[in-house]
C-alpha positions in Angstrom: 17.3 124.6 18.3 13.4 124.0 18.3 12.5 127.6 18.5 14.9 128.4 15.9 13.5 126.0 13.5 9.8 126.8 14.5 9.9 130.7 14.2 10.4 131.2 10.6 7.3 129.0 10.0 5.1 130.8 12.4 2.4 133.1 11.0 3.5 136.8 10.9 1.1 138.0 13.4 2.5 135.7 16.0 5.9 136.7 15.3 4.8 140.3 15.9 3.1 139.3 19.0 6.4 137.6 20.2 8.2 141.0 19.5 5.5 142.8 21.5 5.4 140.5 24.5 9.2 139.2 24.8 11.0 142.3 23.7 8.7 144.9 25.5 11.4 146.2 27.8 15.0 146.9 27.3 16.0 144.9 30.6 14.2 141.7 29.2 16.0 142.1 25.8 19.6 142.5 27.5 18.9 139.5 29.7 17.8 137.3 26.9 20.8 138.5 24.9 23.1 137.4 27.5 21.5 133.9 27.9 22.9 131.3 25.5 19.4 130.0 24.5 17.9 133.5 24.7 20.4 135.1 22.4 19.8 132.4 19.7 16.1 133.0 20.0 16.7 136.8 19.5 18.9 136.0 16.4 16.0 134.2 14.8 13.6 136.8 15.6 15.8 139.5 14.2 16.3 137.5 11.0 12.5 137.6 10.5 11.9 141.4 11.0 10.8 143.4 7.9 12.6 146.6 7.3 10.2 148.9 9.0 10.1 146.7 12.1 13.9 146.3 11.9 14.4 150.1 12.4 11.9 150.1 15.3 13.9 147.1 16.8 17.3 148.8 16.2 16.1 152.0 17.6 14.5 150.4 20.7 17.0 147.9 21.7 20.4 148.3 19.9 20.9 152.1 19.9 22.6 152.9 23.0 23.3 149.2 24.0 26.1 148.3 21.6 28.6 148.4 24.4 26.8 145.9 26.4 26.2 143.7 23.5 29.8 143.7 22.2 31.1 142.9 25.6 28.7 140.1 26.3 29.9 136.5 25.5 26.5 135.5 23.9 25.2 138.9 23.4 27.9 139.9 20.7 26.2 137.4 18.3 23.1 139.5 18.5 24.9 142.6 16.9 26.5 140.2 14.3 23.0 139.2 13.4 21.8 142.7 13.2 24.6 143.6 10.9 23.8 140.8 8.5 19.8 141.4 8.7 20.2 145.0 7.7 18.0 145.5 4.6 19.7 148.4 3.0 22.8 150.7 3.3 21.1 153.3 5.6 20.3 150.6 8.1 23.9 149.2 8.0 25.2 152.9 8.3 23.0 153.3 11.7 24.6 150.2 13.1 28.0 151.2 12.0 27.5 154.5 13.6 27.0 152.7 17.0 29.8 150.2 16.7 32.6 152.4 15.3 33.1 154.7 18.3 33.5 151.2 20.4 36.3 149.8 18.1 39.2 151.1 20.0 37.9 149.9 23.4 37.5 146.4 21.9 40.8 146.2 20.5 42.1 147.3 23.9 40.2 144.6 25.6 41.4 142.0 23.0 38.0 141.5 21.9 39.0 142.0 18.1 37.2 138.9 17.0 34.0 140.6 17.8 34.8 143.4 15.2 35.4 140.8 12.5 
């Protein structure tokens, strides 16, 4: 909770540095996404991303990892945050293109709440 309150008030260049260091590797991102505190931290970071950075973030960490994120207990909240943080329709369509092919599997696994 402390980081979640602090991050929106940090200078932009510090937020960019956090993105550079913490999110530098996909493995680190996925580990953070699965951790209860790590996923909350990522949610706050995602909400702070301006549109061009959002696209870079999406292409680097979300694209190709939606199955892992949607299956995770904590990680599925990351994808929900990504959806709500879309800046425009084209970004939303990118997210939808990643999620839509997984919908049937999620229903079969009785994880339909994730889709809502």
